[in-house]
C-alpha positions as YAML, in Angstrom:
chain: A
units: angstrom
residues:
- id: 1
  name: UNK
  ca: [0.10, -0.06, -0.10]
- id: 2
  name: UNK
  ca: [1.33, 3.55, -0.60]
- id: 3
  name: UNK
  ca: [1.56, 6.02, 1.99]
- id: 4
  name: UNK
  ca: [-1.66, 6.86, 3.81]
- id: 5
  name: UNK
  ca: [-2.96, 10.25, 4.01]
- id: 6
  name: UNK
  ca: [-6.01, 9.94, 6.82]
- id: 7
  name: UNK
  ca: [-8.39, 7.16, 8.34]
- id: 8
  name: UNK
  ca: [-11.89, 6.51, 7.54]
- id: 9
  name: UNK
  ca: [-13.88, 5.20, 9.90]
- id: 10
  name: UNK
  ca: [-16.74, 3.70, 8.30]
- id: 11
  name: UNK
  ca: [-20.43, 2.89, 10.50]
- id: 12
  name: UNK
  ca: [-23.91, 2.72, 9.37]
- id: 13
  name: UNK
  ca: [-25.29, 5.75, 10.97]
- id: 14
  name: UNK
  ca: [-28.40, 6.70, 12.94]
- id: 15
  name: UNK
  ca: [-31.19, 9.05, 12.69]
- id: 16
  name: UNK
  ca: [-30.28, 11.40, 15.75]
- id: 17
  name: UNK
  ca: [-33.60, 13.17, 16.32]
- id: 18
  name: UNK
  ca: [-36.97, 11.96, 16.28]
- id: 19
  name: UNK
  ca: [-37.80, 13.72, 13.15]
- id: 20
  name: UNK
  ca: [-35.25, 11.78, 11.14]
- id: 21
  name: UNK
  ca: [-36.51, 8.19, 12.18]
- id: 22
  name: UNK
  ca: [-38.91, 7.55, 9.52]
- id: 23
  name: UNK
  ca: [-36.88, 9.68, 6.74]
- id: 24
  name: UNK
  ca: [-33.99, 7.47, 7.97]
- id: 25
  name: UNK
  ca: [-36.37, 3.93, 8.07]
- id: 26
  name: UNK
  ca: [-37.24, 4.99, 3.93]
- id: 27
  name: UNK
  ca: [-33.11, 5.06, 3.30]
- id: 28
  name: UNK
  ca: [-32.48, 1.75, 4.96]
- id: 29
  name: UNK
  ca: [-35.45, 0.17, 3.58]
- id: 30
  name: UNK
  ca: [-35.74, 1.47, 0.51]
- id: 31
  name: UNK
  ca: [-36.85, -1.13, -2.45]
- id: 32
  name: UNK
  ca: [-37.60, -3.79, 0.42]
- id: 33
  name: UNK
  ca: [-41.00, -4.83, 1.31]
- id: 34
  name: UNK
  ca: [-41.70, -4.37, 5.08]
- id: 35
  name: UNK
  ca: [-45.09, -4.28, 6.36]
- id: 36
  name: UNK
  ca: [-46.75, -1.34, 7.84]
- id: 37
  name: UNK
  ca: [-47.00, -2.63, 11.37]
- id: 38
  name: UNK
  ca: [-43.22, -3.70, 11.54]
- id: 39
  name: UNK
  ca: [-41.93, -0.28, 10.40]
- id: 40
  name: UNK
  ca: [-44.39, 1.61, 12.91]
- id: 41
  name: UNK
  ca: [-43.03, -0.83, 15.79]
- id: 42
  name: UNK
  ca: [-39.42, -0.04, 14.87]
- id: 43
  name: UNK
  ca: [-40.65, 3.90, 14.75]
- id: 44
  name: UNK
  ca: [-41.81, 3.23, 18.42]
- id: 45
  name: UNK
  ca: [-38.68, 1.75, 19.25]
- id: 46
  name: UNK
  ca: [-36.78, 5.02, 18.73]
- id: 47
  name: UNK
  ca: [-39.30, 6.80, 20.60]
- id: 48
  name: UNK
  ca: [-38.76, 4.16, 23.94]
- id: 49
  name: UNK
  ca: [-34.93, 5.47, 23.39]
- id: 50
  name: UNK
  ca: [-35.60, 8.69, 23.33]
- id: 51
  name: UNK
  ca: [-35.86, 9.26, 19.96]
- id: 52
  name: UNK
  ca: [-32.65, 9.01, 18.12]
- id: 53
  name: UNK
  ca: [-29.67, 6.73, 18.20]
- id: 54
  name: UNK
  ca: [-26.32, 7.69, 19.77]
- id: 55
  name: UNK
  ca: [-24.27, 5.91, 16.95]
- id: 56
  name: UNK
  ca: [-23.29, 8.81, 15.02]
- id: 57
  name: UNK
  ca: [-21.77, 10.98, 18.12]
- id: 58
  name: UNK
  ca: [-20.34, 7.69, 19.38]
- id: 59
  name: UNK
  ca: [-18.66, 7.34, 16.42]
- id: 60
  name: UNK
  ca: [-17.00, 10.45, 16.30]
- id: 61
  name: UNK
  ca: [-16.38, 10.63, 19.56]
- id: 62
  name: UNK
  ca: [-14.21, 6.82, 18.73]
- id: 63
  name: UNK
  ca: [-12.84, 9.44, 16.34]
- id: 64
  name: UNK
  ca: [-11.69, 11.82, 18.42]
- id: 65
  name: UNK
  ca: [-9.99, 9.91, 20.54]
- id: 66
  name: UNK
  ca: [-8.56, 7.99, 17.72]
- id: 67
  name: UNK
  ca: [-7.06, 11.26, 16.35]
- id: 68
  name: UNK
  ca: [-5.40, 12.36, 19.49]
- id: 69
  name: UNK
  ca: [-4.05, 8.76, 19.86]
- id: 70
  name: UNK
  ca: [-2.68, 8.84, 16.62]
- id: 71
  name: UNK
  ca: [-0.99, 12.40, 17.36]
- id: 72
  name: UNK
  ca: [0.64, 10.95, 20.51]
- id: 73
  name: UNK
  ca: [2.09, 7.94, 19.39]
- id: 74
  name: UNK
  ca: [1.77, 8.04, 15.56]
- id: 75
  name: UNK
  ca: [1.18, 7.87, 12.65]
- id: 76
  name: UNK
  ca: [0.07, 11.55, 12.87]
- id: 77
  name: UNK
  ca: [-2.55, 11.42, 10.38]
- id: 78
  name: UNK
  ca: [-6.26, 13.25, 10.32]
- id: 79
  name: UNK
  ca: [-9.48, 10.62, 11.58]
- id: 80
  name: UNK
  ca: [-12.50, 11.19, 8.95]
- id: 81
  name: UNK
  ca: [-16.08, 9.42, 9.37]
- id: 82
  name: UNK
  ca: [-18.27, 8.50, 6.60]
- id: 83
  name: UNK
  ca: [-21.68, 6.77, 7.18]
- id: 84
  name: UNK
  ca: [-23.35, 4.48, 5.00]
- id: 85
  name: UNK
  ca: [-27.25, 5.07, 5.75]
- id: 86
  name: UNK
  ca: [-27.29, 8.46, 7.15]
- id: 87
  name: UNK
  ca: [-25.49, 11.56, 7.22]
- id: 88
  name: UNK
  ca: [-22.47, 12.10, 6.78]
- id: 89
  name: UNK
  ca: [-22.66, 9.71, 4.32]
- id: 90
  name: UNK
  ca: [-19.94, 7.91, 2.47]
- id: 91
  name: UNK
  ca: [-19.84, 10.20, -0.50]
- id: 92
  name: UNK
  ca: [-20.03, 13.92, 1.67]
- id: 93
  name: UNK
  ca: [-16.91, 12.64, 3.33]
- id: 94
  name: UNK
  ca: [-15.05, 11.63, 0.86]
- id: 95
  name: UNK
  ca: [-15.67, 14.59, -1.26]
- id: 96
  name: UNK
  ca: [-14.37, 16.66, 2.09]
- id: 97
  name: UNK
  ca: [-11.22, 14.32, 2.00]
- id: 98
  name: UNK
  ca: [-10.47, 15.18, -1.55]
- id: 99
  name: UNK
  ca: [-10.84, 18.85, -0.74]
- id: 100
  name: UNK
  ca: [-8.77, 18.54, 2.15]
- id: 101
  name: UNK
  ca: [-5.94, 17.12, -0.15]
- id: 102
  name: UNK
  ca: [-6.86, 12.93, 1.11]
- id: 103
  name: UNK
  ca: [-5.44, 10.96, -2.21]
- id: 104
  name: UNK
  ca: [-5.51, 7.38, -0.06]
- id: 105
  name: UNK
  ca: [-7.04, 6.05, 3.04]
- id: 106
  name: UNK
  ca: [-6.59, 3.68, 5.34]
- id: 107
  name: UNK
  ca: [-10.78, 2.31, 5.98]
- id: 108
  name: UNK
  ca: [-11.95, 0.88, 9.09]
- id: 109
  name: UNK
  ca: [-15.22, -0.70, 9.14]
- id: 110
  name: UNK
  ca: [-16.59, -0.75, 12.58]
- id: 111
  name: UNK
  ca: [-17.64, -4.54, 12.74]
- id: 112
  name: UNK
  ca: [-15.31, -6.71, 14.19]
- id: 113
  name: UNK
  ca: [-17.03, -9.54, 12.30]
- id: 114
  name: UNK
  ca: [-17.54, -9.71, 8.71]
- id: 115
  name: UNK
  ca: [-19.98, -11.34, 6.54]
- id: 116
  name: UNK
  ca: [-21.63, -10.28, 3.40]
- id: 117
  name: UNK
  ca: [-23.96, -7.51, 5.74]
- id: 118
  name: UNK
  ca: [-20.94, -6.21, 7.99]
- id: 119
  name: UNK
  ca: [-18.24, -5.92, 5.33]
- id: 120
  name: UNK
  ca: [-18.76, -6.73, 2.10]
- id: 121
  name: UNK
  ca: [-22.11, -4.03, 1.92]
- id: 122
  name: UNK
  ca: [-19.59, -1.31, 3.50]
- id: 123
  name: UNK
  ca: [-16.99, -1.93, 1.16]
- id: 124
  name: UNK
  ca: [-19.36, -1.70, -1.73]
- id: 125
  name: UNK
  ca: [-20.96, 1.53, -0.63]
- id: 126
  name: UNK
  ca: [-17.25, 3.21, -0.27]
- id: 127
  name: UNK
  ca: [-16.77, 2.38, -4.68]
- id: 128
  name: UNK
  ca: [-19.96, 3.29, -5.31]
- id: 129
  name: UNK
  ca: [-19.12, 6.96, -3.09]
- id: 130
  name: UNK
  ca: [-15.91, 6.71, -5.28]
- id: 131
  name: UNK
  ca: [-17.36, 6.35, -8.34]
- id: 132
  name: UNK
  ca: [-20.24, 9.01, -7.28]
- id: 133
  name: UNK
  ca: [-17.04, 11.77, -7.07]
- id: 134
  name: UNK
  ca: [-15.17, 11.04, -9.92]
- id: 135
  name: UNK
  ca: [-11.72, 11.88, -10.69]
- id: 136
  name: UNK
  ca: [-9.55, 12.86, -7.85]
- id: 137
  name: UNK
  ca: [-11.53, 10.41, -5.33]
- id: 138
  name: UNK
  ca: [-9.32, 9.31, -2.69]
- id: 139
  name: UNK
  ca: [-8.34, 5.75, -2.68]
- id: 140
  name: UNK
  ca: [-9.73, 3.47, 0.28]
- id: 141
  name: UNK
  ca: [-7.84, 0.24, 1.31]
- id: 142
  name: UNK
  ca: [-8.73, -1.41, 5.20]
- id: 143
  name: UNK
  ca: [-6.93, -2.63, 8.07]
- id: 144
  name: UNK
  ca: [-6.82, -6.61, 8.67]
- id: 145
  name: UNK
  ca: [-9.26, -8.24, 10.77]
- id: 146
  name: UNK
  ca: [-9.34, -7.38, 14.64]
- id: 147
  name: UNK
  ca: [-12.11, -9.52, 15.59]
- id: 148
  name: UNK
  ca: [-9.11, -11.57, 18.11]
- id: 149
  name: UNK
  ca: [-6.88, -8.47, 18.87]
- id: 150
  name: UNK
  ca: [-5.65, -8.59, 21.82]
- id: 151
  name: UNK
  ca: [-6.83, -5.16, 23.17]
- id: 152
  name: UNK
  ca: [-10.27, -5.50, 21.18]
- id: 153
  name: UNK
  ca: [-10.28, -8.40, 23.58]
- id: 154
  name: UNK
  ca: [-9.59, -6.33, 26.61]
- id: 155
  name: UNK
  ca: [-12.27, -3.65, 25.84]
- id: 156
  name: UNK
  ca: [-14.77, -5.93, 25.97]
- id: 157
  name: UNK
  ca: [-13.33, -8.11, 28.64]
- id: 158
  name: UNK
  ca: [-13.02, -4.45, 30.61]
- id: 159
  name: UNK
  ca: [-16.87, -3.57, 30.07]
- id: 160
  name: UNK
  ca: [-17.80, -7.36, 31.15]
- id: 161
  name: UNK
  ca: [-16.11, -6.76, 34.27]
- id: 162
  name: UNK
  ca: [-17.98, -3.07, 35.36]
- id: 163
  name: UNK
  ca: [-21.00, -5.26, 34.46]
- id: 164
  name: UNK
  ca: [-20.17, -8.11, 36.92]
- id: 165
  name: UNK
  ca: [-19.63, -5.38, 39.17]
- id: 166
  name: UNK
  ca: [-23.31, -4.86, 39.42]
- id: 167
  name: UNK
  ca: [-24.13, -7.56, 40.82]
- id: 168
  name: UNK
  ca: [-23.98, -6.67, 44.71]
- id: 169
  name: UNK
  ca: [-23.09, -10.32, 45.91]
- id: 170
  name: UNK
  ca: [-21.30, -11.33, 42.34]
- id: 171
  name: UNK
  ca: [-18.92, -13.75, 44.11]
- id: 172
  name: UNK
  ca: [-16.02, -13.25, 41.74]
- id: 173
  name: UNK
  ca: [-18.52, -14.35, 39.09]
- id: 174
  name: UNK
  ca: [-19.45, -17.40, 40.36]
- id: 175
  name: UNK
  ca: [-23.00, -18.64, 39.08]
- id: 176
  name: UNK
  ca: [-23.43, -15.82, 36.85]
- id: 177
  name: UNK
  ca: [-23.92, -16.64, 32.72]
- id: 178
  name: UNK
  ca: [-21.90, -15.32, 30.51]
- id: 179
  name: UNK
  ca: [-24.50, -14.52, 27.14]
- id: 180
  name: UNK
  ca: [-22.80, -12.95, 24.27]
- id: 181
  name: UNK
  ca: [-24.73, -11.74, 21.70]
- id: 182
  name: UNK
  ca: [-24.31, -10.39, 17.49]
- id: 183
  name: UNK
  ca: [-26.67, -9.30, 15.17]
- id: 184
  name: UNK
  ca: [-28.77, -12.12, 13.36]
- id: 185
  name: UNK
  ca: [-27.91, -12.85, 9.76]
- id: 186
  name: UNK
  ca: [-29.53, -15.06, 7.09]
- id: 187
  name: UNK
  ca: [-28.06, -19.13, 7.26]
- id: 188
  name: UNK
  ca: [-26.94, -18.70, 3.70]
- id: 189
  name: UNK
  ca: [-25.18, -15.94, 4.24]
- id: 190
  name: UNK
  ca: [-23.66, -16.76, 7.32]
- id: 191
  name: UNK
  ca: [-22.34, -19.67, 5.04]
- id: 192
  name: UNK
  ca: [-20.85, -18.12, 2.81]
- id: 193
  name: UNK
  ca: [-18.53, -15.91, 4.97]
- id: 194
  name: UNK
  ca: [-16.44, -16.51, 8.14]
- id: 195
  name: UNK
  ca: [-19.02, -14.70, 10.52]
- id: 196
  name: UNK
  ca: [-19.71, -17.13, 12.85]
- id: 197
  name: UNK
  ca: [-16.22, -18.90, 13.12]
- id: 198
  name: UNK
  ca: [-15.24, -14.89, 13.85]
- id: 199
  name: UNK
  ca: [-17.95, -14.48, 17.04]
- id: 200
  name: UNK
  ca: [-16.66, -17.57, 18.61]
- id: 201
  name: UNK
  ca: [-13.24, -17.07, 18.76]
- id: 202
  name: UNK
  ca: [-13.86, -13.53, 20.61]
- id: 203
  name: UNK
  ca: [-16.32, -14.70, 22.55]
- id: 204
  name: UNK
  ca: [-13.77, -17.36, 23.91]
- id: 205
  name: UNK
  ca: [-10.83, -15.12, 24.03]
- id: 206
  name: UNK
  ca: [-12.80, -12.96, 26.38]
- id: 207
  name: UNK
  ca: [-14.49, -15.69, 28.18]
- id: 208
  name: UNK
  ca: [-10.92, -17.60, 28.46]
- id: 209
  name: UNK
  ca: [-9.88, -13.86, 29.70]
- id: 210
  name: UNK
  ca: [-12.52, -13.85, 32.19]
- id: 211
  name: UNK
  ca: [-12.04, -17.13, 33.36]
- id: 212
  name: UNK
  ca: [-15.08, -18.67, 32.03]
- id: 213
  name: UNK
  ca: [-15.79, -22.07, 30.96]
- id: 214
  name: UNK
  ca: [-18.95, -21.73, 30.23]
- id: 215
  name: UNK
  ca: [-20.54, -19.51, 28.04]
- id: 216
  name: UNK
  ca: [-23.21, -19.12, 25.32]
- id: 217
  name: UNK
  ca: [-23.52, -16.89, 22.45]
- id: 218
  name: UNK
  ca: [-26.72, -15.80, 20.81]
- id: 219
  name: UNK
  ca: [-28.30, -14.28, 18.56]
- id: 220
  name: UNK
  ca: [-30.26, -10.78, 17.80]
- id: 221
  name: UNK
  ca: [-32.71, -8.23, 15.90]
- id: 222
  name: UNK
  ca: [-33.53, -10.33, 13.23]
- id: 223
  name: UNK
  ca: [-35.15, -9.09, 10.14]
- id: 224
  name: UNK
  ca: [-36.88, -10.22, 7.19]
- id: 225
  name: UNK
  ca: [-38.96, -13.16, 6.28]
- id: 226
  name: UNK
  ca: [-39.86, -15.54, 8.80]
- id: 227
  name: UNK
  ca: [-39.80, -18.44, 6.45]
- id: 228
  name: UNK
  ca: [-36.09, -17.90, 5.68]
- id: 229
  name: UNK
  ca: [-33.79, -19.42, 8.51]
- id: 230
  name: UNK
  ca: [-31.45, -16.67, 10.52]
- id: 231
  name: UNK
  ca: [-28.50, -17.48, 12.64]
- id: 232
  name: UNK
  ca: [-30.17, -18.75, 16.54]
- id: 233
  name: UNK
  ca: [-30.68, -19.34, 18.79]
- id: 234
  name: UNK
  ca: [-32.65, -15.54, 19.89]
- id: 235
  name: UNK
  ca: [-30.91, -13.98, 22.77]
- id: 236
  name: UNK
  ca: [-34.65, -14.13, 25.05]
- id: 237
  name: UNK
  ca: [-34.66, -17.72, 23.84]
- id: 238
  name: UNK
  ca: [-31.14, -18.26, 25.18]
- id: 239
  name: UNK
  ca: [-32.06, -16.40, 28.25]
- id: 240
  name: UNK
  ca: [-34.87, -18.79, 29.04]
- id: 241
  name: UNK
  ca: [-32.81, -21.09, 28.46]
- id: 242
  name: UNK
  ca: [-30.58, -20.00, 31.07]
- id: 243
  name: UNK
  ca: [-33.25, -20.12, 33.23]
- id: 244
  name: UNK
  ca: [-34.51, -23.17, 32.56]
- id: 245
  name: UNK
  ca: [-30.94, -24.40, 34.03]
- id: 246
  name: UNK
  ca: [-31.15, -22.65, 36.77]
- id: 247
  name: UNK
  ca: [-29.17, -19.44, 35.84]
- id: 248
  name: UNK
  ca: [-30.48, -16.71, 37.89]
- id: 249
  name: UNK
  ca: [-28.29, -13.68, 37.29]
- id: 250
  name: UNK
  ca: [-26.58, -13.43, 33.58]
- id: 251
  name: UNK
  ca: [-24.25, -10.56, 31.72]
- id: 252
  name: UNK
  ca: [-25.50, -9.62, 28.52]
- id: 253
  name: UNK
  ca: [-22.83, -9.02, 26.50]
- id: 254
  name: UNK
  ca: [-23.17, -7.39, 22.94]
- id: 255
  name: UNK
  ca: [-19.82, -8.47, 21.38]
- id: 256
  name: UNK
  ca: [-21.33, -7.92, 17.94]
- id: 257
  name: UNK
  ca: [-21.71, -4.36, 18.42]
- id: 258
  name: UNK
  ca: [-19.03, -1.24, 18.21]
- id: 259
  name: UNK
  ca: [-21.29, 1.33, 19.57]
- id: 260
  name: UNK
  ca: [-24.71, 1.66, 21.39]
- id: 261
  name: UNK
  ca: [-27.66, 2.18, 18.85]
- id: 262
  name: UNK
  ca: [-31.43, 0.94, 18.65]
- id: 263
  name: UNK
  ca: [-30.79, -2.33, 17.57]
- id: 264
  name: UNK
  ca: [-28.69, -2.04, 22.08]
- id: 265
  name: UNK
  ca: [-30.75, 0.13, 23.63]
- id: 266
  name: UNK
  ca: [-34.30, -1.15, 22.09]
- id: 267
  name: UNK
  ca: [-33.88, -4.86, 21.64]
- id: 268
  name: UNK
  ca: [-31.85, -5.69, 24.72]
- id: 269
  name: UNK
  ca: [-31.98, -2.85, 27.37]
- id: 270
  name: UNK
  ca: [-35.71, -3.07, 27.06]
- id: 271
  name: UNK
  ca: [-36.82, -6.11, 25.45]
- id: 272
  name: UNK
  ca: [-34.96, -8.93, 26.24]
- id: 273
  name: UNK
  ca: [-34.65, -7.15, 30.13]
- id: 274
  name: UNK
  ca: [-38.52, -7.85, 30.12]
- id: 275
  name: UNK
  ca: [-37.97, -11.75, 29.03]
- id: 276
  name: UNK
  ca: [-35.34, -11.48, 31.91]
- id: 277
  name: UNK
  ca: [-37.32, -10.27, 34.44]
- id: 278
  name: UNK
  ca: [-40.38, -12.69, 33.46]
- id: 279
  name: UNK
  ca: [-37.86, -15.33, 33.72]
- id: 280
  name: UNK
  ca: [-36.81, -14.69, 37.15]
- id: 281
  name: UNK
  ca: [-33.47, -13.50, 35.89]
- id: 282
  name: UNK
  ca: [-31.63, -10.56, 36.88]
- id: 283
  name: UNK
  ca: [-29.75, -9.14, 33.87]
- id: 284
  name: UNK
  ca: [-26.65, -6.87, 33.69]
- id: 285
  name: UNK
  ca: [-26.05, -5.58, 30.42]
- id: 286
  name: UNK
  ca: [-22.14, -5.18, 29.69]
- id: 287
  name: UNK
  ca: [-21.21, -1.99, 27.88]
- id: 288
  name: UNK
  ca: [-19.94, -1.74, 24.14]
- id: 289
  name: UNK
  ca: [-16.69, -0.99, 23.37]
- id: 290
  name: UNK
  ca: [-17.25, 2.27, 22.65]
- id: 291
  name: UNK
  ca: [-14.12, 4.60, 23.11]
- id: 292
  name: UNK
  ca: [-12.96, 2.53, 25.57]
- id: 293
  name: UNK
  ca: [-8.99, 3.65, 26.10]
- id: 294
  name: UNK
  ca: [-8.03, -0.08, 25.17]
- id: 295
  name: UNK
  ca: [-10.52, -0.32, 21.71]
- id: 296
  name: UNK
  ca: [-9.20, 3.26, 20.81]
- id: 297
  name: UNK
  ca: [-5.29, 1.62, 21.35]
- id: 298
  name: UNK
  ca: [-6.20, -1.49, 19.33]
- id: 299
  name: UNK
  ca: [-7.77, 0.96, 16.41]
- id: 300
  name: UNK
  ca: [-4.33, 3.18, 16.42]
- id: 301
  name: UNK
  ca: [-2.51, -0.35, 16.21]
- id: 302
  name: UNK
  ca: [-4.21, -1.83, 13.06]
- id: 303
  name: UNK
  ca: [-3.72, 1.55, 11.42]
- id: 304
  name: UNK
  ca: [0.21, 1.27, 12.20]
- id: 305
  name: UNK
  ca: [0.06, -2.04, 11.29]
- id: 306
  name: UNK
  ca: [-0.83, -1.86, 8.02]
- id: 307
  name: UNK
  ca: [0.74, 2.10, 7.30]
- id: 308
  name: UNK
  ca: [4.15, 0.42, 8.73]
- id: 309
  name: UNK
  ca: [4.16, -2.57, 6.38]
- id: 310
  name: UNK
  ca: [5.16, 0.46, 3.43]
...
């Protein structure tokens, strides 16, 4: 790879205000037949979490922290943020980068585990944005996978330790179920990607760091036709299964999400929490990695590893 001029953090994007929710959903769902009742249910989910998603603000916090880390430890590079489905759109960010004189960028898709939905759709969106810009659009290459990076594992484990501390009588974690979650995808998509294997590796490494021999990986937030098979078990079914085994305290770990958004704040903090209460399970939800210092150091490390290979 030639010399890098900048880093580009790439995320899904989300509506920041209630009045943006419907335009956002219309953009995300364009061309997909979604029943009106399901559409309205998702609108209501945003109402329940405060009227918008914190994803954009959290991603910019990550960018600010990474910029500061690179300024301190090198390489000193500007850090930009581009979203696939909401403002700042990738095309707008790439146009600003071009205006700033950026010719070659190093892209980081903020999803640790790769599938068509969490990886290729983003790289395709970058290519489409560059094509829209035409001549002079910055080239974008990508960092190596980081699902098993020791600093990512450290950041997730630290968030779990914070959640364990929520139990007043945690007893060092004894008798507490460790339940990891990630976005479900269709089985057909999963079969053509390393998504499940990478998730299992991440979960195993975090559990080993915490001294857990027994843990569960579940999936959440499935969409699409109910006739199509998706990855299971669903997180709500997994909570009930743990309760059936006599587990009365569970730490929910959204390992598949780098930042909070509706699929964490509603699907876990509201829906899964209600399932846990109904099952007689005390639940603590670990935070996403967000701008955890270890995660920011990891982002800097993968940038350094790629740039250092020049």
